[in-house]
C-alpha positions as CSV (number, residue, x, y, z in Angstrom):
1,M,0.0,0.0,0.0
2,R,1.3,3.5,-0.8
3,D,1.3,6.4,1.5
4,L,-1.4,9.1,0.8
5,E,-1.3,12.7,1.7
6,I,-4.7,13.9,2.7
7,S,-5.3,17.6,2.2
8,G,-8.7,17.9,3.7
9,L,-11.8,16.1,5.0
10,S,-15.4,16.5,4.1
11,A,-18.8,14.7,4.3
12,D,-20.1,17.2,1.6
13,S,-19.2,16.2,-1.9
14,R,-19.6,19.8,-3.0
15,A,-16.7,20.8,-0.8
16,I,-14.2,18.1,-2.0
17,G,-10.9,19.2,-3.4
18,E,-7.8,17.4,-4.7
19,G,-6.4,15.0,-2.2
20,F,-9.5,15.1,0.2
21,A,-11.0,12.2,2.1
22,F,-14.8,11.9,1.6
23,F,-17.0,10.5,4.4
24,A,-20.2,9.0,2.8
25,I,-22.7,9.1,5.7
26,P,-26.5,8.8,5.6
27,G,-28.3,12.1,6.0
28,H,-31.8,13.4,6.2
29,A,-32.0,14.4,2.6
30,G,-30.0,11.5,1.1
31,D,-27.3,9.0,1.5
32,G,-23.6,10.0,1.1
33,L,-23.0,6.8,-1.0
34,S,-25.0,8.5,-3.8
35,F,-22.2,11.1,-4.0
36,V,-19.1,8.9,-4.0
37,N,-18.5,9.2,-7.8
38,D,-18.9,13.0,-7.6
39,A,-16.3,13.1,-4.8
40,R,-13.9,10.9,-6.7
41,V,-14.2,13.1,-9.8
42,K,-13.4,16.2,-7.7
43,G,-10.2,14.6,-6.4
44,A,-11.1,12.5,-3.3
45,V,-8.3,10.0,-2.7
46,V,-10.1,8.1,0.1
47,V,-13.7,7.3,0.7
48,S,-15.0,6.1,4.0
49,R,-18.6,4.9,4.4
50,S,-20.7,4.4,7.5
51,A,-22.3,1.1,8.4
52,S,-25.6,0.5,6.8
53,R,-28.7,1.5,8.7
54,R,-29.8,-2.2,8.8
55,A,-26.5,-3.2,10.4
56,L,-26.8,-0.4,13.0
57,R,-30.3,-1.7,14.1
58,R,-29.0,-5.2,14.9
């Protein structure tokens, strides 16, 4: 695995810049997983997702 330099963090795909880590979390208006591709196109080098809501209910 290669080292990555993370230049920022965000759970909002609109705020992603080159080298950012994107946190895809469920929200009231939508699920962050729907925006992973947008974040990658904008320069996200890491994507972290939360556990599914089903898994959290167990």
